[in-house]
C-alpha positions as CSV (number, residue, x, y, z in Angstrom):
1,M,0.0,0.0,0.0
2,R,1.4,3.4,-0.9
3,T,0.6,6.1,1.5
4,L,0.9,9.9,1.7
5,T,3.2,11.4,4.3
6,T,2.7,14.5,6.3
7,A,5.6,16.0,4.4
8,T,3.8,15.5,1.1
9,F,0.8,17.6,2.3
10,T,2.9,20.3,4.0
11,T,4.6,20.9,0.6
12,L,1.4,22.0,-1.0
13,L,1.4,25.6,-0.1
14,V,5.2,26.2,0.0
15,V,5.6,25.5,-3.7
16,G,5.5,28.7,-5.7
17,L,2.2,30.2,-6.4
18,T,2.5,30.5,-10.1
19,P,1.6,27.6,-12.5
20,L,4.5,25.1,-12.7
21,A,5.6,23.5,-15.9
22,L,4.2,20.0,-16.1
23,P,5.2,17.1,-18.4
24,A,3.2,17.3,-21.7
25,T,0.8,14.4,-21.4
26,A,-1.3,13.3,-24.4
27,A,-5.0,13.0,-23.6
28,S,-7.2,10.7,-25.7
29,A,-9.8,12.0,-28.0
30,A,-12.4,10.4,-25.7
31,P,-13.8,12.5,-22.8
32,A,-11.6,12.4,-19.6
33,K,-12.2,9.3,-17.4
34,H,-12.1,11.6,-14.4
35,G,-13.7,15.0,-14.6
36,D,-11.1,16.4,-12.2
37,D,-8.0,15.1,-14.2
38,F,-7.1,18.6,-15.4
39,N,-3.8,17.6,-17.1
40,G,-5.0,14.3,-18.7
41,D,-2.4,12.1,-17.0
42,G,-5.0,9.6,-15.7
43,Y,-4.8,10.8,-12.0
44,R,-7.5,12.8,-10.2
45,D,-6.4,16.3,-9.2
46,Y,-7.3,18.4,-6.2
47,A,-8.8,21.9,-6.5
48,Y,-9.5,24.2,-3.5
49,E,-10.4,27.8,-2.8
50,S,-7.4,29.9,-1.9
51,F,-6.6,33.6,-1.3
52,S,-5.7,36.4,-3.7
53,A,-3.8,39.6,-3.2
54,R,-7.0,41.8,-3.4
55,G,-9.3,39.4,-1.6
56,G,-11.3,38.3,-4.6
57,G,-10.5,34.6,-4.1
58,G,-8.7,32.0,-6.2
59,V,-8.2,28.4,-6.9
60,T,-5.2,26.2,-6.2
61,V,-4.8,22.9,-8.0
62,V,-2.7,20.1,-6.6
63,F,-1.9,17.6,-9.3
64,G,-2.5,13.9,-8.6
65,T,-0.1,11.1,-8.7
66,A,-0.3,7.3,-8.2
67,A,-0.1,8.0,-4.4
68,G,-2.6,10.8,-4.3
69,P,-2.1,14.6,-4.4
70,G,1.6,15.4,-5.2
71,S,3.8,18.4,-4.7
72,T,3.2,20.1,-8.1
73,Q,0.6,22.8,-8.1
74,Q,-1.0,25.6,-10.0
75,R,-2.8,28.7,-8.8
76,L,-5.3,30.9,-10.7
77,T,-7.2,34.0,-9.8
78,Q,-9.2,36.5,-11.9
79,A,-5.9,38.4,-12.3
80,S,-4.4,35.4,-14.1
81,P,-3.8,35.7,-17.8
82,G,-6.9,34.5,-19.8
83,V,-9.2,34.3,-16.8
84,P,-12.2,36.6,-17.2
85,G,-13.0,39.4,-14.7
86,A,-10.9,41.2,-12.3
87,D,-9.5,40.3,-8.9
88,E,-11.8,42.4,-6.7
89,A,-12.5,42.2,-3.0
90,D,-15.4,40.0,-2.0
91,D,-15.9,38.3,-5.4
92,M,-15.4,34.9,-3.7
93,F,-14.0,33.4,-6.9
94,G,-13.4,29.7,-6.2
95,R,-15.8,29.4,-3.2
96,V,-17.8,26.8,-5.2
97,R,-16.3,24.5,-7.8
98,A,-17.4,21.5,-9.9
99,A,-15.3,19.5,-12.4
100,A,-16.1,17.7,-15.7
101,D,-14.8,17.4,-19.2
102,F,-17.2,20.0,-20.5
103,D,-15.8,20.2,-24.1
104,G,-15.0,16.4,-24.4
105,D,-11.3,16.9,-25.3
106,G,-9.9,14.4,-22.8
107,Y,-9.0,17.0,-20.2
108,G,-11.1,17.7,-17.1
109,D,-12.3,21.3,-16.8
110,L,-13.3,23.3,-13.7
111,A,-16.4,25.3,-13.2
112,V,-15.6,28.1,-10.7
113,A,-18.3,30.4,-9.2
114,A,-17.6,33.9,-8.0
115,T,-20.8,34.4,-6.1
116,G,-20.0,37.9,-4.9
117,E,-19.1,39.2,-8.4
118,K,-20.6,42.6,-9.2
119,G,-22.4,42.7,-12.6
120,S,-24.5,45.0,-14.7
121,R,-27.4,44.5,-12.3
122,G,-25.4,45.3,-9.2
123,A,-23.5,43.8,-6.3
124,G,-23.6,40.1,-5.7
125,Q,-24.9,39.2,-9.1
126,G,-22.4,36.3,-9.3
127,A,-20.7,34.6,-12.2
128,V,-19.5,31.2,-13.3
129,T,-16.3,30.7,-15.2
130,I,-15.1,27.5,-16.9
131,L,-11.3,27.0,-16.6
132,W,-10.2,24.7,-19.4
133,G,-7.9,21.7,-18.9
134,S,-4.8,21.0,-20.9
135,S,-1.6,19.0,-20.8
136,S,-0.2,21.8,-18.5
137,G,-3.3,21.9,-16.3
138,L,-6.0,24.6,-16.2
139,S,-5.5,27.5,-18.5
140,K,-7.8,30.2,-20.0
141,G,-11.4,30.6,-18.9
142,T,-14.8,31.3,-20.4
143,T,-17.7,33.0,-18.6
144,L,-21.0,31.1,-18.7
145,P,-24.0,33.2,-19.9
146,N,-26.0,34.5,-17.0
147,K,-29.7,33.7,-17.6
148,N,-31.0,35.4,-14.5
149,P,-28.9,38.4,-13.8
150,D,-29.8,40.5,-10.8
151,S,-28.2,41.9,-7.7
152,Y,-27.5,39.4,-4.9
153,H,-28.7,36.4,-7.0
154,A,-25.2,34.9,-6.3
155,M,-25.0,32.9,-9.5
156,G,-23.2,29.7,-8.8
157,S,-24.0,29.4,-5.1
158,D,-24.0,25.7,-5.9
159,L,-23.0,23.7,-9.0
160,A,-23.5,20.1,-10.1
161,T,-22.4,18.2,-13.2
162,G,-23.8,15.2,-15.1
163,D,-25.1,14.0,-18.4
164,F,-28.7,14.9,-17.8
165,N,-29.9,14.0,-21.3
166,G,-27.8,11.0,-21.9
167,D,-26.1,12.3,-25.1
168,G,-22.5,11.6,-23.8
169,K,-21.8,15.2,-23.2
170,Q,-21.3,16.8,-19.7
171,D,-23.9,19.4,-18.6
172,L,-23.8,21.9,-15.7
173,A,-26.5,22.7,-13.2
174,V,-26.2,26.2,-11.6
175,I,-28.2,27.8,-8.8
176,N,-28.9,31.4,-9.7
177,G,-31.2,33.3,-7.3
178,S,-33.9,30.9,-6.1
179,M,-33.9,28.9,-9.3
180,T,-31.7,26.3,-11.0
181,Y,-30.5,26.5,-14.6
182,V,-29.2,23.5,-16.5
183,Y,-26.7,24.2,-19.3
184,R,-26.5,21.4,-21.8
185,G,-23.1,20.4,-23.1
186,P,-20.9,20.6,-24.8
187,L,-19.9,23.9,-23.2
188,K,-17.4,25.6,-25.5
189,R,-14.5,28.0,-25.1
190,S,-16.4,30.4,-27.3
191,G,-19.0,30.7,-24.6
192,T,-21.8,28.9,-26.5
193,T,-23.7,26.1,-24.8
194,G,-26.5,23.8,-25.7
195,A,-30.1,24.5,-24.6
196,V,-30.6,26.0,-21.1
197,T,-33.4,24.7,-18.9
198,K,-34.9,26.7,-16.0
199,L,-36.1,24.7,-13.0
200,D,-38.5,26.7,-10.8
201,K,-40.7,25.1,-8.3
202,S,-44.2,26.6,-8.0
203,T,-44.2,26.8,-4.2
204,P,-41.9,29.4,-2.4
205,F,-38.9,27.2,-2.8
206,Y,-35.4,28.7,-2.6
207,A,-32.7,26.4,-4.0
208,S,-29.6,26.1,-1.8
209,A,-27.8,23.0,-2.9
210,L,-27.5,20.5,-5.8
211,I,-26.9,16.8,-5.9
212,S,-26.5,14.8,-9.1
213,G,-26.3,11.1,-9.9
214,K,-28.2,8.2,-11.5
215,V,-31.2,7.3,-9.4
216,N,-33.5,5.3,-11.7
217,G,-30.9,3.2,-13.4
218,D,-30.9,4.6,-16.9
219,K,-28.0,6.3,-18.7
220,K,-29.2,9.8,-17.8
221,T,-28.0,11.7,-14.8
222,D,-30.8,12.8,-12.4
223,L,-30.7,15.9,-10.1
224,A,-31.9,16.6,-6.6
225,I,-32.4,20.2,-5.7
226,I,-32.3,21.0,-2.0
227,G,-34.1,24.1,-0.9
228,D,-35.9,26.0,1.8
229,V,-39.6,26.1,1.7
230,V,-41.1,29.3,3.1
231,T,-44.9,29.8,3.5
232,P,-46.9,31.7,6.1
233,E,-47.5,28.4,7.9
234,N,-44.2,26.7,7.6
235,L,-40.4,27.0,7.3
236,G,-38.7,23.8,6.2
237,S,-36.6,22.0,3.7
238,D,-37.3,19.8,0.8
239,A,-35.3,17.9,-1.8
240,W,-36.9,18.2,-5.2
241,F,-36.1,15.2,-7.5
242,I,-35.6,16.0,-11.2
243,K,-35.5,13.1,-13.6
244,G,-33.0,13.3,-16.5
245,G,-34.4,12.9,-20.0
246,T,-33.4,12.9,-23.6
247,N,-35.6,15.9,-24.5
248,S,-36.4,17.4,-21.2
249,L,-35.8,17.3,-17.5
250,T,-38.9,16.0,-15.7
251,P,-39.9,17.3,-12.2
252,G,-40.6,14.4,-9.9
253,K,-41.2,13.7,-6.2
254,T,-40.7,16.2,-3.5
255,L,-38.7,14.6,-0.7
256,H,-39.6,16.2,2.7
257,L,-36.5,16.7,4.8
258,E,-37.8,18.6,7.8
259,S,-40.0,21.5,8.9
260,K,-39.6,24.6,11.0
261,S,-35.9,24.6,11.1
262,G,-34.3,24.8,7.6
263,N,-31.9,22.3,6.2
264,G,-28.7,23.6,7.8
265,G,-26.6,22.3,5.0
266,S,-23.7,24.2,3.5
267,A,-24.6,24.9,-0.1
268,E,-21.4,26.8,-0.7
269,R,-19.5,23.5,-0.3
270,G,-22.2,21.2,-1.7
271,G,-21.4,18.8,1.1
272,D,-24.9,18.3,2.5
273,G,-26.0,15.5,0.2
274,V,-24.8,12.7,-2.1
275,I,-26.2,10.1,-4.5
276,A,-24.6,6.6,-4.3
277,D,-25.7,3.0,-4.5
278,F,-25.7,1.9,-0.8
279,D,-27.6,-1.3,-1.4
280,K,-25.8,-2.3,-4.7
281,D,-29.0,-2.8,-6.6
282,G,-28.0,-0.7,-9.6
283,Y,-30.0,2.4,-8.5
284,G,-28.5,5.5,-6.9
285,D,-29.7,6.4,-3.5
286,I,-30.1,9.9,-2.2
287,A,-28.7,10.8,1.2
288,V,-29.2,14.3,2.7
289,G,-27.9,15.6,6.0
290,T,-30.0,18.2,7.9
291,S,-27.9,19.4,10.8
292,L,-30.4,21.8,12.2
293,Y,-33.1,19.1,12.7
294,S,-34.6,19.0,16.2
295,K,-32.6,21.7,17.9
296,H,-29.5,21.0,15.9
297,K,-29.4,17.3,16.9
298,G,-29.3,16.6,13.2
299,R,-30.2,13.6,11.1
300,V,-29.6,12.1,7.6
301,S,-32.5,11.1,5.4
302,V,-32.0,8.4,2.8
303,W,-34.2,7.6,-0.2
304,Y,-33.4,4.4,-2.1
305,G,-33.5,4.5,-5.9
306,S,-35.7,2.4,-8.2
307,S,-36.7,2.4,-11.8
308,G,-39.4,4.9,-10.9
309,G,-36.9,7.2,-9.0
310,P,-36.7,7.7,-5.2
311,S,-38.8,5.1,-3.3
312,R,-38.5,3.7,0.2
313,S,-36.8,6.0,2.8
314,S,-35.1,5.7,6.1
315,R,-33.5,8.1,8.7
316,L,-30.2,7.9,10.4
317,T,-29.5,9.7,13.7
318,Q,-27.4,9.0,16.8
319,S,-30.4,7.2,18.3
320,T,-30.3,4.6,15.4
321,S,-29.6,1.2,16.8
322,G,-25.9,0.4,16.7
323,V,-24.7,4.0,16.4
324,A,-22.3,5.3,19.0
325,G,-23.3,8.2,21.2
326,S,-26.8,9.8,21.6
327,P,-28.6,12.7,20.0
328,E,-28.1,15.9,21.9
329,N,-28.9,19.5,21.1
330,N,-26.3,21.2,19.0
331,D,-24.5,18.0,17.8
332,S,-25.1,19.0,14.1
333,F,-25.2,15.3,13.0
334,G,-25.2,15.4,9.1
335,A,-23.5,18.8,8.7
336,S,-21.4,17.1,6.1
337,V,-21.8,13.7,4.3
338,S,-19.7,11.8,1.7
339,A,-20.0,8.5,0.0
340,G,-17.4,5.9,-1.0
341,D,-16.5,2.2,-0.6
342,V,-14.3,2.0,2.5
343,N,-13.9,-1.7,2.5
344,G,-13.9,-2.7,-1.2
345,D,-17.0,-4.8,-1.0
346,G,-18.8,-3.0,-3.8
347,Y,-21.3,-1.2,-1.6
348,A,-21.1,2.5,-1.2
349,D,-20.6,3.6,2.4
350,L,-21.6,6.9,4.1
351,A,-19.5,9.2,6.3
352,V,-21.4,11.6,8.4
353,G,-19.8,14.6,10.2
354,V,-20.9,15.6,13.7
355,P,-18.7,18.6,14.2
356,T,-20.3,20.2,17.3
357,E,-20.5,17.0,19.4
358,A,-19.3,17.6,23.0
359,I,-16.9,14.9,24.1
360,D,-15.6,14.6,27.7
361,G,-16.6,18.1,28.5
362,K,-15.0,19.6,25.4
363,N,-17.7,21.6,23.5
364,N,-17.6,21.4,19.7
365,A,-14.9,18.7,19.8
366,G,-16.7,16.8,17.0
367,G,-16.5,13.3,15.4
368,V,-17.4,11.2,12.4
369,H,-19.7,8.2,11.9
370,V,-19.1,5.8,9.0
371,F,-22.2,3.7,8.0
372,K,-21.6,0.6,6.0
373,G,-23.6,-0.2,2.8
374,R,-25.2,-3.6,2.5
375,A,-28.1,-5.3,0.6
376,S,-30.6,-4.0,3.0
377,G,-29.2,-0.5,2.8
378,L,-27.6,1.7,5.5
379,S,-28.1,1.0,9.1
380,G,-26.3,1.4,12.4
381,T,-25.1,-2.2,12.3
382,G,-21.3,-2.3,12.1
383,S,-21.0,1.5,12.0
384,Q,-17.8,3.1,13.0
385,W,-17.1,6.2,15.2
386,F,-14.0,8.3,15.1
387,A,-13.0,11.3,17.2
388,R,-9.7,12.8,18.5
389,N,-9.9,10.4,21.5
390,T,-10.2,7.3,19.3
391,R,-7.0,5.2,19.6
392,G,-4.7,6.0,16.7
393,V,-6.3,9.3,15.6
394,P,-3.6,12.0,15.7
395,G,-3.9,15.1,17.8
396,P,-5.4,16.0,21.2
397,L,-9.1,16.1,22.0
398,Q,-9.9,19.8,22.4
399,A,-12.9,22.2,22.5
400,D,-13.9,23.9,19.2
401,D,-11.9,21.5,17.0
402,Q,-15.0,20.7,15.0
403,F,-13.6,17.4,13.9
404,G,-15.9,16.4,11.0
405,G,-17.0,19.8,9.9
406,L,-16.3,18.5,6.4
407,V,-15.8,14.8,5.5
408,R,-14.7,13.3,2.2
409,L,-14.4,9.6,1.2
410,R,-11.9,9.2,-1.6
411,D,-9.3,6.5,-2.5
412,T,-6.1,8.5,-2.5
413,D,-3.6,5.6,-2.3
414,G,-5.0,3.5,-5.1
415,D,-5.7,0.3,-3.0
416,G,-9.4,0.1,-4.0
417,T,-10.8,1.3,-0.7
418,A,-11.9,4.9,0.0
419,D,-10.0,6.8,2.7
420,L,-11.7,9.1,5.2
421,H,-10.5,12.7,5.0
422,V,-11.7,14.8,7.9
423,S,-11.4,18.6,8.5
424,A,-10.6,19.8,12.0
425,A,-7.9,22.2,13.3
426,G,-5.9,21.0,10.3
427,S,-6.9,17.9,8.2
428,L,-6.6,14.2,8.8
429,R,-6.6,11.1,6.6
430,L,-7.7,7.7,7.9
431,L,-7.1,4.8,5.5
432,G,-9.7,2.4,4.1
433,S,-9.1,-1.3,4.4
434,P,-11.0,-4.6,3.9
435,S,-12.3,-4.2,7.5
436,G,-13.4,-0.6,7.0
437,I,-11.7,2.6,8.1
438,T,-8.6,2.0,10.2
439,T,-6.5,4.4,12.3
440,T,-3.3,2.4,11.3
441,G,-1.2,4.8,9.3
442,A,-3.5,7.8,10.1
443,T,-2.0,11.1,8.9
444,E,-2.5,14.7,10.1
445,Y,-1.6,17.5,7.8
446,H,-2.1,21.3,7.9
447,A,-1.5,22.8,4.5
448,A,-4.5,22.0,2.2
449,P,-8.2,21.9,3.1
450,I,-10.1,18.7,2.2
451,D,-12.7,20.6,0.2
452,G,-10.3,20.2,-2.7
453,F,-11.6,16.7,-3.1
454,L,-14.6,17.4,-5.2
455,Q,-17.5,14.9,-4.6
């Protein structure tokens, strides 16, 4: 097993902040295997929000290797040559990112939102730029047409990719104001796109996060739009299922998450929901964390996929049988969720962050649950719990660490099992293994935030 060392990660931000020369690597004419392989070398890359001289934001890319993120990196802001716009304070360029090979040239591209961008309609109009992949990494950018320009619409407050019409080309879904717009691919460097579809729910529904994946088993990507529902009688959260289709996207079921408290997810990171096949029946299942549920105790709602879309549902909380701990006010169970196969058995597993859990009198110490997939779906049986006081986890247990504020499951050592990456005061990686997540070989690093691992 090849592993990453602490030294590997601490190199990430001390390498120069200008794009570095990379070996020219030929990409095939076919679309990139990995949407976040920006230089076409076959390895997934790592893109996270970074700073800029004028406070407008930026993106740092760490290029992947056989052992995960390496030491070679590239950094772009709106002051970089070929990137549209200007580096202005509070643009928030890079706060939201999504990767796909949008032009089908064999290199992954990166959609980057600048939600605070000022436009012709005023402050906070927002903008989305596509940074194009090449053998030397990301290069010039193209601004996506804004179909709903207005002040404080924050275009790009969340993004999701997928082939929503099954034509083999990658599309992009964008939140703009309270609505979602789906831009059909191919997206081109000239700025042209395929047809654009507006998704606007009839009730007072304010889109806040997007999840994409294949729920009903066909070749078309489906979309779940998470949003707040505001009526005189109710304040709550729903997930609106949208079925992909050859000619059109079809609005489907409304999945009720909770009422009177909002969903509490983090739309800017897109980390409050995933679609993955937890019961290995060939249909994607929707899992959404709602950390504000029941006085911030939190819970995760799961809808299992079928040929007709989302069907049977279940809920996971810290009162679920077999789950460590107990539900307490302000635990924030479900603040972040991520899916991956941690033990290589072919079932997707689910990591759930509980960042404000109090442990041994330490408020907001935090922890992470890992739920195992199986034929019957997710349950508390065999679930794992990790916190700073777990044997083998690096670092001391301390208040306000918020261990699990962001979680990612991703195989970064190429052994076929997903590793658990956890944000805290710094970041940690716990390795996957045939028995699940293990603390053997656990690594703590401080240089790069784990939100660079795009879902």
